[in-house]
KOLSE-747283 format. One line per 5 residues: number of its first residue (from 1); their letters; for each residue y, z, x of C-alpha. Coordinates in steps of 0.05 Angstrom, whole numbers, plus 32768, in hexadecimal, padded with zeros to 4 digits. Each point is the difference from the previous one (the first is absolute). Layout:
REM KOLSE-747283
NUM> A> Y:Z:X ~ ...
//
This chain:
REM KOLSE-747283
1> MDFTP> 8000:8000:8000 ~ 8044:7FEC:801C ~ 803B:802F:7FF9 ~ 8040:800D:8026 ~ 8016:8041:8021
6> SELMA> 8036:8006:7FCB ~ 7FCE:7FFB:7FC8 ~ 7FD4:8035:8020 ~ 803D:802D:8007 ~ 8011:7FF8:7FB7
11> VSGAC> 7FB9:800E:7FE9 ~ 7FFC:803D:802D ~ 8042:8019:7FE3 ~ 7FE5:7FF6:7FB9 ~ 7FC3:802A:8011
16> ELEDR> 802D:803B:8010 ~ 801A:8002:7FB8 ~ 7FDF:8021:7FC4 ~ 8008:7FF9:7FB5 ~ 8037:802A:7FDE
21> QVVAV> 8025:800A:8041 ~ 804C:7FF7:8005 ~ 800D:7FD2:803A ~ 8042:7FEF:8022 ~ 7FFC:7FB7:8014
26> GIGLP> 8028:7FD5:8031 ~ 8004:7FB5:8001 ~ 7FCE:7FD8:8029 ~ 7FB9:8017:8010 ~ 8008:8042:7FDA
31> MVASF> 8012:7FD9:7FC1 ~ 7FC2:7FD3:8008 ~ 7FD4:803C:800D ~ 801B:8026:7FC4 ~ 7FF9:7FC7:7FCE
36> LAKTT> 7FBA:7FF2:801A ~ 7FED:8049:7FF3 ~ 8020:7FFE:7FBB ~ 7FDC:7FBF:7FEF ~ 7FBC:801A:8015
41> HAPDM> 7FEE:804A:8005 ~ 8041:8024:7FED ~ 801B:7FE2:7FBF ~ 8025:8040:7FEC ~ 8024:8009:8043
46> TLLFE> 804C:8004:7FFA ~ 8028:7FD6:8031 ~ 8047:8014:8014 ~ 8032:7FD4:8024 ~ 8039:8029:801E
51> LGVID> 8035:7FD3:7FE0 ~ 7FED:801E:7FBC ~ 7FC8:7FD3:7FE8 ~ 7FC0:801E:7FE4 ~ 7FBF:7FDA:7FF2
56> PEPIH> 8019:7FB8:8000 ~ 7FD2:7FC5:7FF2 ~ 801D:7FC7:802B ~ 7FE5:7FB9:7FFD ~ 8025:7FE7:803D
61> TGVGI> 8006:8025:8043 ~ 8047:8015:800E ~ 8025:8000:8042 ~ 8013:8049:7FFB ~ 8001:803A:7FCF
66> ADPRV> 8044:7FE9:7FE7 ~ 7FE3:7FBD:7FEB ~ 7FFD:8001:7FB3 ~ 7FBE:7FDA:8001 ~ 7FE0:8041:8017
71> WRRAK> 801B:8026:7FC3 ~ 7FDD:7FD7:7FCB ~ 7FE6:802B:7FC6 ~ 800F:8040:8025 ~ 7FF3:803F:7FD7
76> VLSSF> 8041:801E:801A ~ 803F:7FE1:801F ~ 8026:803C:801C ~ 8022:800F:8042 ~ 7FF5:8013:8048
81> IDILG> 8019:8047:7FF0 ~ 7FCE:8009:7FC8 ~ 7FC3:7FE9:8029 ~ 8012:802A:803C ~ 8020:803C:7FDE
86> MVLHR> 7FDA:8007:7FBF ~ 7FBB:7FEA:8017 ~ 7FF7:8001:804B ~ 8028:8040:8010 ~ 7FDC:8025:7FC8
91> GRVDV> 7FBE:7FF4:8023 ~ 7FE4:7FCF:7FCD ~ 7FEF:7FC7:8030 ~ 7FB7:8001:8017 ~ 8003:7FC8:8034
96> GFLGG> 8038:7FDD:8024 ~ 7FF7:7FC0:8027 ~ 802A:7FFA:803F ~ 800A:7FD0:803A ~ 802E:8004:803C
101> LETDQ> 8018:7FE4:8042 ~ 7FDC:8035:8028 ~ 7FD0:8039:7FF5 ~ 7FE2:8035:802E ~ 7FBE:8026:8005
106> FGNLN> 8017:8031:7FCA ~ 8015:7FCB:7FCE ~ 804B:8008:8007 ~ 8024:7FC0:7FEE ~ 803E:7FDE:801B
111> TTLIG> 8027:7FCD:7FD7 ~ 8045:8012:801B ~ 8009:7FE7:8047 ~ 7FDA:7FE1:803A ~ 800E:8013:8048
116> DPKGR> 7FEF:7FE0:8042 ~ 7FF4:801D:8046 ~ 804A:7FF5:8012 ~ 8016:802E:7FC8 ~ 801B:7FC9:7FD3
121> FRHMV> 7FF3:8006:7FB5 ~ 7FFE:7FD1:7FC5 ~ 800E:801F:7FBC ~ 7FD2:7FE8:7FC9 ~ 7FFC:8009:7FB4
126> GSGGA> 7FF6:804C:8000 ~ 7FDB:802A:7FCE ~ 800E:7FE7:7FBA ~ 7FD0:802C:7FD8 ~ 7FCD:8005:8039
131> NDIAS> 8015:8045:8018 ~ 7FFC:801B:7FB9 ~ 7FBB:7FE2:7FF6 ~ 7FE7:801A:8043 ~ 801C:8045:7FF2
136> CAKKT> 7FEE:8009:7FB7 ~ 7FC3:7FD7:7FED ~ 7FBE:8025:7FFF ~ 7FE6:7FCF:8034 ~ 8016:7FBF:8020
141> VLIMR> 7FDB:7FC1:8018 ~ 801F:7FDA:803A ~ 7FF6:7FB5:8005 ~ 8017:7FDE:8040 ~ 7FEC:7FC8:8030
146> QEERK> 7FE1:801E:803E ~ 8026:7FF3:8040 ~ 800C:802D:803C ~ 804B:7FFC:7FF6 ~ 7FF8:801A:7FB9
151> FRESI> 7FCC:8036:800D ~ 8021:802A:8035 ~ 7FF7:8043:8022 ~ 8049:8011:7FEE ~ 802A:7FDA:7FCE
156> SFVTS> 804B:7FF3:8006 ~ 8013:8024:7FC0 ~ 7FDB:8027:7FC9 ~ 8018:7FE2:7FBF ~ 7FC5:8018:7FD6
161> PGFVD> 7FD7:803D:8014 ~ 7FB5:7FFE:8009 ~ 7FDF:803D:801E ~ 803E:800A:802C ~ 7FE4:801E:8042
166> GGDSR> 7FB9:8009:7FE6 ~ 7FDB:803F:7FED ~ 8025:8028:7FCB ~ 8045:7FE6:8013 ~ 8008:7FD9:7FBF
171> KKAGL> 7FF2:803E:7FD7 ~ 8030:8028:802B ~ 8035:7FCC:7FEF ~ 7FF6:8011:7FB7 ~ 7FDA:7FC0:7FEE
176> DGGPS> 7FBE:7FF8:7FDC ~ 7FD6:7FC0:7FFF ~ 8004:7FD0:803A ~ 7FDF:7FBE:8014 ~ 7FB7:7FF9:7FED
181> RVITD> 7FF0:7FBA:801A ~ 801E:7FCC:802E ~ 7FE9:7FB9:7FF0 ~ 800B:7FC9:8034 ~ 7FE7:7FBA:800C
186> KAIYG> 7FCD:801B:8031 ~ 7FE8:8044:7FE6 ~ 8008:803A:7FD0 ~ 8015:8045:8019 ~ 8000:8045:7FE3
191> FHPET> 801B:8042:801C ~ 7FDB:8039:8020 ~ 8000:803B:7FCF ~ 8019:8032:8034 ~ 8026:7FDB:8037
196> KRMML> 801B:7FCB:7FCE ~ 7FF8:7FCB:8036 ~ 7FEE:7FBA:7FEA ~ 7FB6:7FF2:8003 ~ 7FD8:7FC0:7FF8
201> MSIHP> 7FD9:7FFA:7FBF ~ 7FE8:7FB8:8001 ~ 8009:7FBF:8026 ~ 800C:7FBF:7FDA ~ 7FCA:7FCA:8007
206> GNTLS> 800E:7FD1:803A ~ 8021:8037:802B ~ 7FE3:802B:8037 ~ 8012:8047:8015 ~ 8025:7FE1:803B
211> DVTST> 8028:7FD3:7FD2 ~ 8016:803F:7FDA ~ 8010:802F:803A ~ 8023:7FCA:802A ~ 8034:7FF5:7FCA
216> LGFRP> 8015:8049:7FF9 ~ 8033:8026:802A ~ 7FD6:803F:7FFA ~ 7FB6:8010:7FFD ~ 7FE8:8016:7FBB
221> GIPDQ> 7FC6:802E:7FF1 ~ 7FC0:7FD6:8005 ~ 7FBF:8018:7FDF ~ 7FBC:7FF2:801C ~ 7FEE:7FD1:7FC8
226> IPFTE> 8034:7FCF:7FE6 ~ 7FEF:7FD6:7FC3 ~ 801C:7FBC:7FF0 ~ 8031:7FFC:7FC6 ~ 7FE1:7FE7:7FC0
231> PPTQE> 8015:7FB7:7FF7 ~ 8021:7FE7:7FC0 ~ 7FD4:7FE8:7FC7 ~ 8006:7FBA:7FE4 ~ 8020:801B:7FC1
236> QLRLI> 8034:8028:8027 ~ 8012:7FC1:8027 ~ 8004:7FD7:7FC0 ~ 8030:8032:7FE1 ~ 802D:8001:803D
241> REVID> 8001:7FB5:8009 ~ 8003:7FE9:7FB8 ~ 8020:8038:7FD8 ~ 8028:8031:802A ~ 801C:7FD5:8038
246> PERMY> 7FEF:7FB7:7FF1 ~ 803E:7FE7:8026 ~ 7FEA:8027:803F ~ 8043:8023:8002 ~ 7FE3:803D:8021
251> MG> 7FBB:7FE9:8016 ~ 801B:7FC9:802D
//
């Protein structure tokens, strides 16, 4: 069965979602993963878009969350303040999907600025609602392409907290939750229950352990036995290609 890394990432993201959960969704792969879960095993899941859109039923893929094509048949059209203040900050979001420019071994995310060895920085888009989601959701799932420049020992700026410095440092900062999975185009990671360091859970088909570790700026926890990630089913691929993202807006 032929599938792309993006399709496997979307399917893996969908597998992290359960029926009746409230999920904060971003545009791109998280959107594909969430609609795939809702179309298959989680029909009563509630999808939130930070702009103020709840449970839309789009026909066409939009270029961003402000694209009205994404809002079609939404159950609620509200506001950024309502989603973050009335839902997220009250602890009612079960899962938040997040991506970033950089992440470290504790799942902290940077979307604010990128530095170089000469001390020069480029300012980027910043947080949006990502800090709120990382701080207040019951758990988060990170989806990112895996490159050494993105998975670093130390990131330039902490926009959205993961497990901060590891151990109980997130709890000491007054935050519950935290990242539960990191899904890349090479592997899936979890976090050690005590140290909170990233640890390898599975390797995607077609990759080796060397492929995985050579594209990280730190060494994750590696168990003795590492399974391969379950590949997409034919039906999951059909839904992605023909129903959810037929124009290949996000799948490439």
